[in-house]
C-alpha positions, 0 to 999 in steps of 0.5 A, spaced: 405 471 489 405 464 494 412 465 495 411 471 499 406 468 503 411 463 506 416 468 507 421 463 509 428 466 512 434 463 510 437 460 515 445 460 515 448 452 515 454 453 521 459 446 520 463 444 525 470 445 525 473 438 521 478 437 527 473 440 534 478 437 539 484 440 536 480 447 535 478 448 542 485 445 545 488 451 541 483 456 545 483 452 552 491 453 551 490 461 549 485 462 555 491 458 559 496 463 557 492 469 558 491 467 566 499 465 567 500 472 564 496 476 569 500 471 574 507 473 572 506 481 573 
């Protein structure tokens, strides 16, 4: 039962999106749209 004594948690590998800059740009545009919407009211 050596496996129990090690007790290593399974780590989830986080894979970054293939186009991080494009992804960030879309999020930034969403945030800017929300800001503009609040000013228009």
